[in-house]
MIVEXMAR-83027 format. One record per residue (C-alpha): residue number from 0; z, y, x; chain. Coordinates in steps of 0.001 Angstrom, whole numbers, plus 524288, in hexadecimal, padded with zeros to 5 digits. Example, Ala and Ser with C-alpha at 12.3 -4.5 7.8 and 13.67 -1.06 7.14 Angstrom:
<rs>
+-----+-------+-------+-------+------+
: pos :    c3 :    c2 :    c1 : unit :
+-----+-------+-------+-------+------+
:   0 : 81E78 : 7EE6C : 8300C :    A :
:   1 : 81BE4 : 7FBDC : 83566 :    A :
+-----+-------+-------+-------+------+
</rs>
This chain:
<rs>
+-----+-------+-------+-------+------+
: pos :    c3 :    c2 :    c1 : unit :
+-----+-------+-------+-------+------+
:   0 : F68BB : 5505E : 845D1 :    A :
:   1 : F6E32 : 54284 : 8471B :    A :
:   2 : F77C3 : 53CFE : 850B0 :    A :
:   3 : F7576 : 52EAA : 85522 :    A :
:   4 : F81D1 : 52638 : 854D4 :    A :
:   5 : F7E1D : 520EE : 86263 :    A :
:   6 : F7DC4 : 52E40 : 86902 :    A :
:   7 : F8465 : 53B99 : 866FF :    A :
:   8 : F774E : 54255 : 8696A :    A :
:   9 : F71A1 : 548CA : 85D59 :    A :
:  10 : F646E : 54390 : 858A8 :    A :
:  11 : F5ACC : 54ED3 : 855A0 :    A :
:  12 : F4C8B : 551FC : 85559 :    A :
:  13 : F4F48 : 55E4D : 85CD7 :    A :
:  14 : F4A12 : 5608D : 86AC2 :    A :
:  15 : F5431 : 5678F : 8730F :    A :
:  16 : F4D91 : 56408 : 88037 :    A :
:  17 : F3FEE : 569B6 : 88001 :    A :
:  18 : F38D5 : 568EC : 88CC0 :    A :
:  19 : F4548 : 5696A : 89509 :    A :
:  20 : F3DE9 : 56F13 : 8A0BE :    A :
:  21 : F32E7 : 5655F : 89FC1 :    A :
:  22 : F28E7 : 56F04 : 89A9D :    A :
:  23 : F1B06 : 569F3 : 899B1 :    A :
:  24 : F1265 : 56EA7 : 8A517 :    A :
:  25 : F0B17 : 57825 : 89C9D :    A :
:  26 : F071B : 585C1 : 8A0EB :    A :
:  27 : F029A : 590A6 : 89887 :    A :
:  28 : EF500 : 59692 : 89A55 :    A :
:  29 : EF2C6 : 59DD7 : 8A70B :    A :
:  30 : F0059 : 599A5 : 8ABC9 :    A :
:  31 : F07EA : 5A209 : 8A220 :    A :
:  32 : F1669 : 59FEB : 8A244 :    A :
:  33 : F18EC : 5A332 : 89416 :    A :
:  34 : F111A : 5A121 : 887AC :    A :
:  35 : F14C3 : 5AC3D : 87E90 :    A :
:  36 : F1277 : 5A9CD : 8701A :    A :
:  37 : F1273 : 5B5C4 : 86799 :    A :
:  38 : F1515 : 5B18A : 8596F :    A :
:  39 : F124D : 5BB56 : 84ECE :    A :
:  40 : F18B5 : 5B6C7 : 8422C :    A :
:  41 : F1125 : 5BAF6 : 83616 :    A :
:  42 : F1A3A : 5B8DA : 82A27 :    A :
:  43 : F17A7 : 5C4E7 : 821DA :    A :
:  44 : F14E0 : 5C0E1 : 813EF :    A :
:  45 : F1A29 : 5B307 : 8161A :    A :
:  46 : F285E : 5B729 : 814CC :    A :
:  47 : F2EEB : 5B26C : 8087C :    A :
:  48 : F2D3C : 5BC64 : 7FDBB :    A :
:  49 : F2F79 : 5BBDF : 7EF6B :    A :
:  50 : F23C6 : 5C4AF : 7ED34 :    A :
:  51 : F1B64 : 5BA55 : 7F453 :    A :
:  52 : F200E : 5AFFF : 7EAC9 :    A :
:  53 : F2A4F : 5A9FA : 7F42E :    A :
:  54 : F376D : 5A4CE : 7F045 :    A :
:  55 : F3F15 : 5AFDC : 7F70F :    A :
:  56 : F3DEF : 5BBD6 : 80048 :    A :
:  57 : F3E88 : 5BB46 : 80EF0 :    A :
:  58 : F4AFA : 5C1FA : 81395 :    A :
:  59 : F48B4 : 5C319 : 82272 :    A :
:  60 : F4158 : 5CEE8 : 82738 :    A :
:  61 : F455D : 5DBA0 : 82D6E :    A :
:  62 : F51B4 : 5DA11 : 8253D :    A :
:  63 : F5840 : 5CDE0 : 81F88 :    A :
:  64 : F5903 : 5D06C : 8111F :    A :
:  65 : F5647 : 5C749 : 805DB :    A :
:  66 : F5096 : 5CBD6 : 7F8E1 :    A :
:  67 : F51A4 : 5C1A4 : 7EE48 :    A :
:  68 : F4AB8 : 5C143 : 7E143 :    A :
:  69 : F4134 : 5CC13 : 7E405 :    A :
:  70 : F3602 : 5CF44 : 7ED44 :    A :
:  71 : F3B42 : 5D512 : 7FA24 :    A :
:  72 : F31AC : 5E04C : 7FCAE :    A :
:  73 : F394D : 5E514 : 8086E :    A :
:  74 : F381B : 5D7C3 : 80F34 :    A :
:  75 : F29BF : 5D67D : 80BA8 :    A :
:  76 : F2735 : 5E3B4 : 81198 :    A :
:  77 : F2D94 : 5E03F : 81E67 :    A :
:  78 : F24D7 : 5D49C : 81F75 :    A :
:  79 : F189E : 5DC3E : 81BF9 :    A :
:  80 : F1ACD : 5E52C : 827A4 :    A :
:  81 : F16DE : 5D9E8 : 83043 :    A :
:  82 : F08F7 : 5D8F6 : 82B8E :    A :
:  83 : F0757 : 5E789 : 82927 :    A :
:  84 : F0C5D : 5ED6E : 835C9 :    A :
:  85 : F11D9 : 5E2B4 : 83ED6 :    A :
:  86 : F061A : 5DA16 : 8405E :    A :
:  87 : EFCC8 : 5E522 : 844C7 :    A :
:  88 : F0667 : 5E908 : 84F48 :    A :
:  89 : F08D7 : 5DB6F : 85467 :    A :
:  90 : EFA5D : 5D84A : 853C8 :    A :
:  91 : EF76A : 5E45B : 85C1D :    A :
:  92 : F01CF : 5E14A : 8664A :    A :
:  93 : EFCAC : 5D3C6 : 86853 :    A :
:  94 : EEE40 : 5D7A3 : 86887 :    A :
:  95 : EF058 : 5E28E : 8725D :    A :
:  96 : EF67E : 5D8D5 : 87BC1 :    A :
:  97 : EED50 : 5CD87 : 8790C :    A :
:  98 : EF8A9 : 5C4A9 : 87495 :    A :
:  99 : EF53B : 5B976 : 86BD1 :    A :
: 100 : EFFC8 : 5B531 : 861F5 :    A :
: 101 : F02E3 : 5AB39 : 857D1 :    A :
: 102 : F04B3 : 5B056 : 849D7 :    A :
: 103 : F0EF2 : 5A828 : 84342 :    A :
: 104 : F0A67 : 5AA93 : 835CB :    A :
: 105 : F0EBF : 5A6A5 : 8282D :    A :
: 106 : F03C9 : 5A23A : 81FA1 :    A :
: 107 : F0746 : 5AB39 : 81481 :    A :
: 108 : F0883 : 5B70D : 81D61 :    A :
: 109 : EFA66 : 5B4C9 : 8221F :    A :
: 110 : EF59A : 5B225 : 8142F :    A :
: 111 : EFABA : 5BFE4 : 810B8 :    A :
: 112 : EF686 : 5C682 : 81D26 :    A :
: 113 : EEA7C : 5BEDB : 8223B :    A :
: 114 : EE5D9 : 5CA9B : 82A8E :    A :
: 115 : EF0EB : 5C724 : 83409 :    A :
: 116 : EEB1E : 5B9C5 : 83684 :    A :
: 117 : EDD93 : 5BF75 : 837D3 :    A :
: 118 : EE215 : 5C9A5 : 841C7 :    A :
: 119 : EEA38 : 5C012 : 84915 :    A :
: 120 : EDF1E : 5B607 : 84A6F :    A :
: 121 : ED63B : 5C142 : 84EC5 :    A :
: 122 : EDFB7 : 5C4A5 : 859AA :    A :
: 123 : EE07D : 5B6C5 : 85E41 :    A :
: 124 : EEE1E : 5B334 : 85922 :    A :
: 125 : EF21B : 5A60E : 8540E :    A :
: 126 : EF76D : 5A4B0 : 845DD :    A :
: 127 : F01AC : 59A05 : 84461 :    A :
: 128 : F0883 : 595F2 : 83796 :    A :
: 129 : F15F6 : 59B47 : 83456 :    A :
: 130 : F16C2 : 5946E : 82712 :    A :
: 131 : F1182 : 5988A : 819E5 :    A :
: 132 : F1CB8 : 5A199 : 816EA :    A :
: 133 : F26FE : 5A6FB : 8204B :    A :
: 134 : F30EB : 59C65 : 81D3F :    A :
: 135 : F389C : 59133 : 82303 :    A :
: 136 : F338C : 5839F : 82090 :    A :
: 137 : F4058 : 57C70 : 822E0 :    A :
: 138 : F4350 : 579D7 : 8147C :    A :
: 139 : F3582 : 577BA : 80FBE :    A :
: 140 : F3151 : 56AF2 : 809BC :    A :
: 141 : F2649 : 563B6 : 81089 :    A :
: 142 : F1D07 : 567C6 : 805DF :    A :
: 143 : F20B9 : 5761E : 80706 :    A :
: 144 : F1F85 : 57612 : 81595 :    A :
: 145 : F1267 : 56F40 : 8158D :    A :
: 146 : F0D6A : 579DA : 80BEC :    A :
: 147 : F1301 : 584C7 : 8142F :    A :
: 148 : F0BEB : 57FB2 : 82068 :    A :
: 149 : EFEE5 : 57DBC : 818DA :    A :
: 150 : EFF7A : 58B40 : 812CB :    A :
: 151 : F0287 : 5920D : 81F56 :    A :
: 152 : EF744 : 58B3A : 82669 :    A :
: 153 : EEDF3 : 58E81 : 81B8F :    A :
: 154 : EF1AD : 59CEF : 81AEA :    A :
: 155 : EF0AF : 59EBD : 8295D :    A :
: 156 : EE3D0 : 597CE : 82A2E :    A :
: 157 : EDE63 : 5A043 : 81F4E :    A :
: 158 : EE322 : 5ACE1 : 82593 :    A :
: 159 : EE066 : 5AA12 : 8340A :    A :
: 160 : ED4F5 : 5A0A1 : 8334C :    A :
: 161 : EDB5E : 594A8 : 83979 :    A :
: 162 : EE748 : 58C48 : 836B9 :    A :
: 163 : EF34D : 58E32 : 83E83 :    A :
: 164 : EF706 : 5841E : 8487F :    A :
: 165 : F04FA : 5894A : 84B0D :    A :
: 166 : F10A4 : 5893D : 841F6 :    A :
: 167 : F1DB7 : 5905E : 84206 :    A :
: 168 : F272E : 58EF2 : 83631 :    A :
: 169 : F3078 : 59A6B : 833A9 :    A :
: 170 : F3C7B : 59548 : 83B5F :    A :
: 171 : F40C0 : 58954 : 83401 :    A :
: 172 : F36CF : 57E5D : 832C3 :    A :
: 173 : F38E6 : 571F2 : 82AB7 :    A :
: 174 : F3B4B : 564F2 : 83152 :    A :
: 175 : F2CFD : 5612E : 82DA6 :    A :
: 176 : F25F9 : 56DFA : 8319B :    A :
: 177 : F204D : 5685A : 83E6B :    A :
: 178 : F1CA4 : 55BAA : 837E9 :    A :
: 179 : F14EB : 562D3 : 82D91 :    A :
: 180 : F0E1E : 56B82 : 837B8 :    A :
: 181 : F0A17 : 55F19 : 83EAE :    A :
: 182 : F0597 : 5588C : 83204 :    A :
: 183 : EFDA6 : 564B2 : 82EAF :    A :
: 184 : EF66C : 562CE : 83BAB :    A :
: 185 : EF2B0 : 570CB : 83E05 :    A :
: 186 : EFE14 : 57536 : 84671 :    A :
: 187 : EFDD5 : 57518 : 8552A :    A :
: 188 : F0B46 : 57AA9 : 85680 :    A :
: 189 : F173E : 5803D : 85001 :    A :
: 190 : F213F : 58A2A : 853FC :    A :
: 191 : F2C7C : 58472 : 84C40 :    A :
: 192 : F35DF : 583BC : 857FB :    A :
: 193 : F3DAF : 58CDC : 86070 :    A :
: 194 : F4246 : 58356 : 86AD1 :    A :
: 195 : F3A5E : 585BD : 87710 :    A :
: 196 : F3272 : 58F36 : 87F6D :    A :
: 197 : F26FD : 5859C : 88017 :    A :
: 198 : F1E5A : 57E34 : 876DC :    A :
: 199 : F2128 : 56FF6 : 874CE :    A :
: 200 : F1B0E : 5643B : 86DA5 :    A :
: 201 : F2094 : 55C53 : 8626E :    A :
: 202 : F1A6B : 55068 : 85C1B :    A :
: 203 : F18B1 : 5525C : 84DC8 :    A :
: 204 : F10F2 : 5491E : 8450B :    A :
: 205 : F0B3F : 541F0 : 85102 :    A :
: 206 : F05D9 : 54EA9 : 856CE :    A :
: 207 : F0A5D : 5572C : 861E9 :    A :
: 208 : F0EA7 : 56450 : 85C37 :    A :
: 209 : F118E : 5708B : 86448 :    A :
: 210 : F1D97 : 5783A : 861CC :    A :
: 211 : F1DA3 : 58664 : 86648 :    A :
: 212 : F2BEE : 58B3E : 865B9 :    A :
: 213 : F2DAA : 598CF : 85FC9 :    A :
: 214 : F38EB : 5A2A8 : 86269 :    A :
: 215 : F41AC : 5AB29 : 85A90 :    A :
: 216 : F470E : 5B2FE : 86605 :    A :
: 217 : F3A3B : 5B904 : 86B1F :    A :
: 218 : F3768 : 5BCDD : 85D4A :    A :
: 219 : F36AB : 5C9D5 : 85654 :    A :
: 220 : F3E88 : 5C44A : 84AF9 :    A :
: 221 : F4A7E : 5C89A : 8533C :    A :
: 222 : F47A1 : 5D675 : 84EA6 :    A :
: 223 : F4CD8 : 5D28C : 84199 :    A :
: 224 : F59D2 : 5D015 : 83BBE :    A :
: 225 : F62C2 : 5D179 : 847F9 :    A :
: 226 : F59AA : 5C98C : 850F2 :    A :
: 227 : F5C7E : 5D24F : 85C98 :    A :
: 228 : F4FB2 : 5D9D7 : 85E45 :    A :
: 229 : F4FAE : 5E835 : 85A2C :    A :
: 230 : F4696 : 5EF76 : 86324 :    A :
: 231 : F38DB : 5EB53 : 867A9 :    A :
: 232 : F3E39 : 5E983 : 8757A :    A :
: 233 : F4814 : 5DF77 : 87071 :    A :
: 234 : F3CEA : 5D6B4 : 86CC3 :    A :
: 235 : F3508 : 5D936 : 87992 :    A :
: 236 : F40E7 : 5D7C3 : 88294 :    A :
: 237 : F44C0 : 5CB2B : 87C99 :    A :
: 238 : F3703 : 5C549 : 87CB4 :    A :
: 239 : F34C6 : 5CA0D : 88AC1 :    A :
: 240 : F4126 : 5C391 : 88F2D :    A :
: 241 : F3D04 : 5B6BB : 88902 :    A :
: 242 : F2F4E : 5B80C : 88EA2 :    A :
: 243 : F3466 : 5BA86 : 89C65 :    A :
: 244 : F3D4C : 5AED1 : 89C35 :    A :
: 245 : F3271 : 5A5EE : 8975D :    A :
: 246 : F2908 : 5ABF1 : 8A14E :    A :
: 247 : F3262 : 5A8CC : 8AC6B :    A :
: 248 : F3448 : 59ACB : 8A7A5 :    A :
: 249 : F2593 : 59976 : 8A5E6 :    A :
: 250 : F2409 : 59963 : 8B492 :    A :
: 251 : F28F1 : 58B42 : 8B419 :    A :
: 252 : F24FA : 58696 : 8A6AC :    A :
: 253 : F1D52 : 58CAF : 89AFD :    A :
: 254 : F246A : 59452 : 890F9 :    A :
: 255 : F2161 : 59906 : 8834D :    A :
: 256 : F2618 : 5A542 : 87C5A :    A :
: 257 : F24FF : 5A81B : 86D9B :    A :
: 258 : F25D5 : 5B60A : 86918 :    A :
: 259 : F2789 : 5B769 : 85A58 :    A :
: 260 : F22BF : 5C34C : 852C5 :    A :
: 261 : F222B : 5C728 : 8449D :    A :
: 262 : F1910 : 5D129 : 83EDD :    A :
: 263 : F23A9 : 5D827 : 83734 :    A :
: 264 : F2DB6 : 5D81B : 842B3 :    A :
: 265 : F277C : 5DAFC : 85007 :    A :
: 266 : F1CA4 : 5E292 : 8491B :    A :
: 267 : F2638 : 5EDA1 : 84634 :    A :
: 268 : F2378 : 5F9FD : 84E02 :    A :
: 269 : F3023 : 5F9E3 : 85561 :    A :
: 270 : F2F1E : 5EBB4 : 85931 :    A :
: 271 : F20E3 : 5E924 : 85D10 :    A :
: 272 : F22B7 : 5EECA : 86ADE :    A :
: 273 : F2BFE : 5E3B0 : 86D9E :    A :
: 274 : F2067 : 5DA48 : 86C65 :    A :
: 275 : F179E : 5E332 : 87447 :    A :
: 276 : F2196 : 5E433 : 87F23 :    A :
: 277 : F2331 : 5D55A : 87FF8 :    A :
: 278 : F148A : 5D2EE : 88000 :    A :
: 279 : F11D8 : 5DD1F : 88A50 :    A :
: 280 : F1C88 : 5D788 : 8932B :    A :
: 281 : F17CE : 5C991 : 89235 :    A :
: 282 : F098E : 5CD36 : 89444 :    A :
: 283 : F0CC9 : 5D4DD : 8A09D :    A :
: 284 : F154B : 5CA12 : 8A5DB :    A :
: 285 : F0A8C : 5BFD9 : 8A6DA :    A :
: 286 : F0C6D : 5B16B : 8A63F :    A :
: 287 : F0BDB : 5B1A4 : 8974E :    A :
: 288 : F0324 : 5AB2A : 88D91 :    A :
: 289 : F0349 : 5B20C : 880A7 :    A :
: 290 : EFE5F : 5A6E0 : 877F2 :    A :
: 291 : EFCAA : 5A327 : 869A5 :    A :
: 292 : F0573 : 597DF : 865A6 :    A :
: 293 : EF99C : 58EFB : 86320 :    A :
: 294 : EF526 : 59181 : 87139 :    A :
: 295 : F0254 : 58E01 : 87695 :    A :
: 296 : F02D9 : 58152 : 86E6E :    A :
: 297 : EF53B : 57D49 : 872B1 :    A :
: 298 : EF805 : 58058 : 880E2 :    A :
: 299 : F049B : 5782A : 8808E :    A :
: 300 : EFDA7 : 56C78 : 87AC1 :    A :
: 301 : EF2CB : 56E00 : 88491 :    A :
: 302 : EFC67 : 56EB6 : 88FBA :    A :
: 303 : F02A9 : 561C6 : 88B87 :    A :
: 304 : EF541 : 55B65 : 88B7B :    A :
: 305 : EF4E3 : 5593E : 87CB2 :    A :
: 306 : EE803 : 558E8 : 87565 :    A :
: 307 : EE3A0 : 565E4 : 87000 :    A :
: 308 : EEA25 : 56808 : 862BD :    A :
: 309 : EE18B : 5680E : 85720 :    A :
: 310 : EE5DB : 56997 : 848A4 :    A :
: 311 : EE5C3 : 55DA8 : 84057 :    A :
: 312 : EE0CD : 55D23 : 83244 :    A :
: 313 : EEAB1 : 561AA : 8287B :    A :
: 314 : EEE7B : 5562C : 81FBC :    A :
: 315 : EE8F1 : 55700 : 8125B :    A :
: 316 : EF309 : 55C87 : 808F0 :    A :
: 317 : EFC4E : 5610B : 813AA :    A :
: 318 : F02B3 : 56B7D : 80B50 :    A :
: 319 : F03D9 : 563B5 : 7FEBD :    A :
+-----+-------+-------+-------+------+
</rs>
């Protein structure tokens, strides 16, 4: 941040204004008030692990504990629960209700468990990219980040049959992440923002790029490490409260709600009911569009009268 000598106002790239009440006159399909995006994070096997050849072990799971200099078999087992037991439960809950979701998947996770991609595609879900490993990009070099994007895309395409068109870095992106996504040419949107309840556009590399804000509050990660959720009803009550507020506001202008899930977290037996209670409430309420994130991004562009988005050719040697 810089301060101009002519004015006391700080100079920054940040946007604190947003729409300021001037929301585009876009309506969701069938007049829905709220577009609800269920995001299922698939990270199992992409966590940092010495036994996978990584530089260190991941230390955030059901506990916060760091094991240095040796494989952390306890941590690895906690992550494995997600694919072994959590995914089947979540998949069943969504399928029984006809809810389509976006799988926010690490490339390495799907390379190790490709059946998850196969089952998700068969169920009609979208697979978006969550990086190659479950890691922050903020301190990566440009070369490292290019490679991470390329590896994630290749692994997801191999497992799911098509390349992802959405991207979401684990929390901290680098200052160049969005530029690299635009240069790659294959991304319609990213979810690397937490600053609104609506999609918005940014111009990157001469192209209109959709940003779909994500949320950490309506998120099962709050079951872990003092996040405030203990019982399944804690999750459902909080998500229902958010939904009802957005539903009411949606009478005047569209709203979007993101609900974040993780295989190894909400997939536990005592927690899954929280997801089911929320889904059942929203489905009975009406005026809701459960949509994949790619559907929301396309709809927003279409509502603004922009040309239908198409992927552009990936530059030769993108990851070099």
